[in-house]
C-alpha positions as CSV (number, residue, x, y, z in Angstrom):
1,M,79.4,-7.2,155.6
2,E,82.5,-8.8,154.6
3,N,82.6,-12.5,153.0
4,L,84.6,-15.0,155.1
5,F,84.9,-17.2,151.9
6,S,86.4,-14.5,149.7
7,V,89.8,-16.1,150.0
8,I,90.9,-19.7,150.9
9,H,94.0,-19.8,153.4
10,W,96.4,-22.6,152.5
11,N,99.0,-23.6,155.7
12,L,99.3,-27.3,155.2
13,D,102.7,-28.3,156.5
14,P,104.2,-29.5,152.9
15,E,106.3,-32.6,155.6
16,I,103.9,-34.7,156.1
17,F,106.6,-36.1,158.6
18,K,110.4,-36.0,159.5
19,I,113.0,-37.9,160.7
20,G,116.5,-36.3,161.4
21,T,117.5,-34.7,157.7
22,F,115.0,-36.7,155.6
23,G,111.7,-35.7,155.3
24,L,108.1,-37.2,153.7
25,R,106.7,-34.6,151.1
26,Y,103.1,-34.7,149.5
27,Y,105.1,-33.3,146.7
28,A,106.9,-36.7,146.7
29,L,103.6,-38.8,147.0
30,C,102.4,-36.8,144.3
31,W,105.2,-37.9,142.0
32,L,104.8,-41.4,142.9
33,A,100.9,-41.0,142.0
34,A,101.7,-39.8,138.4
35,F,103.8,-42.4,138.0
36,A,101.8,-45.4,139.2
37,V,98.6,-43.8,137.8
38,S,100.5,-43.6,134.4
39,Y,101.9,-47.0,134.5
40,M,98.2,-48.7,135.2
41,I,96.8,-47.1,131.8
42,M,99.8,-47.4,129.9
43,L,99.7,-51.4,131.1
44,K,96.3,-51.5,129.7
45,I,97.3,-49.9,126.6
46,F,99.8,-52.5,126.0
47,R,97.6,-55.5,126.9
48,D,95.0,-54.3,124.7
49,E,97.7,-53.7,121.6
50,N,99.5,-57.0,122.8
51,K,102.5,-55.7,123.8
52,S,104.6,-57.7,127.0
53,Q,104.7,-55.8,130.3
54,E,108.2,-56.5,130.3
55,L,108.4,-54.3,127.6
56,L,106.5,-51.4,129.6
57,D,108.5,-52.0,132.6
58,Q,111.7,-51.4,130.5
59,L,110.1,-48.4,129.3
60,S,109.0,-47.1,132.7
61,I,112.4,-47.0,134.0
62,Y,113.5,-44.9,130.7
63,I,110.8,-42.5,130.9
64,F,111.6,-42.3,135.0
65,L,115.1,-41.5,134.8
66,G,114.6,-38.8,131.6
67,T,112.0,-36.9,133.3
68,L,114.3,-36.6,136.7
69,I,117.2,-35.7,134.8
70,G,115.6,-33.8,132.2
71,A,113.6,-32.0,134.9
72,R,116.7,-31.2,137.4
73,L,118.9,-30.0,134.4
74,G,116.3,-27.9,132.8
75,H,116.0,-25.7,136.1
76,C,119.6,-25.7,136.9
77,L,120.3,-24.7,133.1
78,F,117.0,-22.9,132.4
79,Y,116.8,-21.1,135.6
80,E,119.4,-20.9,137.6
81,F,122.7,-21.0,135.5
82,D,124.2,-18.5,137.3
83,Y,124.6,-20.4,140.7
84,Y,124.9,-24.0,139.2
85,K,127.9,-23.3,137.1
86,D,129.9,-23.1,140.0
87,H,128.1,-26.1,142.2
88,L,128.0,-28.2,139.3
89,W,127.4,-31.6,141.8
90,E,124.7,-30.1,143.0
91,M,122.7,-30.6,139.9
92,V,122.8,-34.3,140.4
93,L,123.3,-34.8,144.0
94,P,120.0,-34.7,146.3
95,F,122.1,-33.3,149.4
96,K,125.0,-30.3,150.0
97,F,127.0,-28.9,152.6
98,V,125.9,-25.5,154.4
99,N,128.5,-24.1,156.8
100,G,130.1,-27.9,156.8
101,Q,127.1,-29.5,157.8
102,F,125.3,-32.4,155.7
103,Q,121.9,-31.2,154.9
104,M,119.5,-33.5,152.5
105,T,118.0,-31.1,149.9
106,G,116.1,-33.7,147.5
107,F,115.9,-32.5,143.8
108,A,115.1,-28.7,145.0
109,G,114.2,-27.4,141.5
110,L,113.0,-29.4,138.8
111,A,111.3,-27.9,135.3
112,S,108.7,-29.2,133.5
113,H,110.0,-28.4,129.9
114,G,113.4,-30.1,130.7
115,G,111.4,-33.1,131.8
116,A,109.6,-33.2,128.5
117,I,112.9,-32.7,126.7
118,G,113.9,-36.0,128.9
119,I,111.2,-37.9,128.3
120,L,111.7,-37.2,124.2
121,T,115.3,-38.1,124.6
122,A,114.3,-41.1,126.8
123,L,111.6,-42.3,124.4
124,Y,114.3,-42.3,121.9
125,L,117.2,-44.0,123.3
126,F,114.4,-46.8,124.6
127,C,112.7,-47.1,120.9
128,R,116.1,-47.4,119.7
129,K,117.4,-50.0,121.6
130,T,113.9,-51.9,121.6
131,K,113.8,-51.6,117.8
132,T,110.3,-50.2,118.5
133,N,108.8,-47.3,116.4
134,F,108.8,-43.8,117.9
135,L,105.7,-42.2,116.5
136,W,103.9,-45.6,117.7
137,L,104.8,-45.1,121.4
138,A,105.0,-41.4,121.7
139,D,101.2,-41.4,120.4
140,R,100.3,-43.8,123.3
141,L,102.7,-42.1,125.7
142,V,101.4,-38.8,125.3
143,V,97.5,-40.3,126.5
144,V,99.1,-40.2,129.9
145,V,101.4,-37.3,130.3
146,P,98.9,-35.1,131.0
147,I,97.1,-36.7,133.9
148,A,100.7,-37.1,135.3
149,G,101.3,-33.5,135.0
150,A,98.0,-32.9,136.8
151,F,99.4,-34.3,140.2
152,I,102.9,-33.1,139.9
153,R,100.9,-29.5,139.6
154,L,99.0,-30.9,143.1
155,G,102.3,-31.6,144.6
156,N,103.5,-28.1,143.8
157,F,100.0,-26.7,145.2
158,F,101.0,-28.7,148.7
159,N,104.7,-27.2,148.6
160,S,103.1,-23.7,148.3
161,E,105.4,-23.0,145.3
162,I,105.1,-21.7,142.1
163,I,102.3,-19.5,143.4
164,G,100.0,-17.4,141.4
165,T,100.0,-13.3,141.0
166,P,97.6,-11.6,143.3
167,T,93.8,-11.1,142.8
168,D,90.6,-10.1,144.3
169,K,88.7,-13.5,142.6
170,P,86.4,-14.9,145.6
171,W,88.7,-18.3,144.7
172,A,91.9,-16.8,145.9
173,V,94.7,-18.6,148.0
174,V,96.6,-17.5,150.8
175,F,99.4,-19.3,150.9
176,D,100.5,-18.4,154.2
177,H,103.9,-20.3,154.3
178,V,104.7,-17.1,151.9
179,D,102.8,-14.4,152.7
180,Q,99.4,-12.8,153.3
181,V,98.8,-11.6,149.8
182,P,95.4,-13.4,148.2
183,R,96.6,-15.1,145.0
184,H,95.5,-17.0,141.8
185,P,96.1,-20.6,142.6
186,G,97.7,-21.0,139.3
187,Q,99.2,-24.8,140.3
188,L,95.2,-25.3,140.4
189,Y,94.2,-23.9,137.1
190,E,97.0,-25.8,135.3
191,A,95.9,-29.0,136.9
192,I,92.5,-28.9,136.0
193,A,93.7,-27.8,132.2
194,Y,95.8,-30.9,132.0
195,I,92.9,-33.2,133.5
196,I,91.2,-31.6,130.5
197,I,93.5,-32.5,128.2
198,F,93.8,-36.2,129.0
199,F,90.1,-36.9,128.7
200,I,90.4,-35.2,125.2
201,I,93.9,-37.0,124.3
202,A,92.2,-40.2,125.8
203,Y,89.0,-39.9,123.9
204,L,90.9,-39.4,120.6
205,F,93.3,-42.1,121.0
206,K,90.4,-44.6,122.2
207,S,88.1,-43.5,119.5
208,K,90.9,-44.0,116.6
209,K,90.1,-40.6,115.1
210,M,93.5,-39.5,114.9
211,Q,95.3,-42.1,112.8
212,K,98.3,-40.1,111.4
213,P,101.8,-41.3,113.0
214,G,102.7,-38.6,115.5
215,A,99.3,-36.5,115.0
216,L,97.9,-37.2,118.4
217,M,101.6,-36.5,120.0
218,G,101.4,-33.0,117.9
219,L,98.0,-32.4,119.3
220,F,99.3,-33.0,122.7
221,F,102.1,-30.5,122.5
222,V,99.8,-28.4,121.0
223,L,97.2,-28.2,123.5
224,L,99.5,-28.5,126.7
225,F,101.8,-26.3,125.9
226,S,99.3,-23.6,124.5
227,A,97.4,-23.9,127.9
228,R,100.9,-23.4,129.6
229,L,101.7,-20.3,127.6
230,Y,98.2,-18.6,128.8
231,L,98.1,-19.7,132.6
232,E,101.9,-18.8,132.8
233,T,100.2,-15.2,133.2
234,F,98.6,-16.1,136.2
235,K,101.8,-17.0,137.8
236,I,104.6,-14.6,139.6
237,D,108.2,-14.9,137.8
238,Q,110.3,-17.8,139.1
239,E,113.2,-16.0,138.8
240,E,114.5,-12.2,139.1
241,F,115.8,-11.8,135.8
242,E,112.3,-13.1,134.0
243,Q,111.3,-9.6,135.2
244,G,110.5,-6.9,132.5
245,M,110.6,-9.8,129.5
246,A,107.5,-9.8,127.5
247,L,107.4,-13.9,127.9
248,N,108.6,-15.3,131.0
249,M,111.0,-18.5,130.7
250,G,108.5,-20.7,130.9
251,Q,106.3,-19.2,128.0
252,L,109.4,-19.0,126.0
253,L,110.2,-22.9,126.2
254,S,106.3,-23.8,125.4
255,I,106.8,-21.7,122.1
256,P,109.1,-24.6,120.2
257,F,106.8,-27.4,121.7
258,I,104.1,-25.7,119.9
259,L,105.7,-25.4,116.5
260,G,106.5,-28.9,116.7
261,G,103.3,-30.2,117.5
262,L,102.0,-28.2,114.7
263,Y,104.2,-30.1,112.4
264,F,103.6,-33.6,113.8
265,M,99.5,-32.6,113.1
266,F,99.9,-31.1,109.5
267,R,103.1,-32.9,107.9
268,K,102.3,-35.2,105.0
269,P,103.1,-38.5,105.8
270,K,105.6,-40.5,103.8
271,E,104.2,-42.4,101.1
272,V,105.0,-46.2,101.0
273,K,107.0,-47.6,98.2
274,R,105.5,-50.5,96.4
């Protein structure tokens, strides 16, 4: 007898409601939750270390813009450069004209590796402006990044995007908005991995077991992007040019972050001159 629960059918409408050309998506709410939860955790960290909420508010603006701009440009440059090189304005505008008709698109296409580069760039600019130590702040910011990433991957699941490869596992998901093929819920795999990484990083930060500046940031890079490197094997290629590649774009972009993380974990701290 066929097991009725051998697959899960996912057919939730990604839009909560729509008014005209504007639609509110679960994906947008997941992004909002990512920033809200991250802010609350960072606020506790700042208060515990006698840093002002005003400083955190300034940082939040930098991180929000860095994440959004970096993720958007990362998608356009890493994954769909052939299209966007001829449609430059669509990289930065949340709308386009189709057959002479105005169409609100939002920022359809965000790349997490671009977001990571954007965050690092924003963090550097913020630290330079406020005279804050970059590694000190990075070792605290990486506490919240994994939980934010988990929310965003949950948003991808609501959107039925970044779907997994076909599988016959009992927890396979059929994304009815895409096709009728049982697939790995790759988005949920990543979300679970990021939650585990969040607890590891949070524990190490709270217990002060990694005191060397930059070491916790390095471990974060190694854990998160190693998970990404592995879990990409359960997802279909995002673009046609990735077909036949030994490593897809997501895996290739993860390698520099892993190597950078190892450097910060094992580098010798600079000696303080007396």
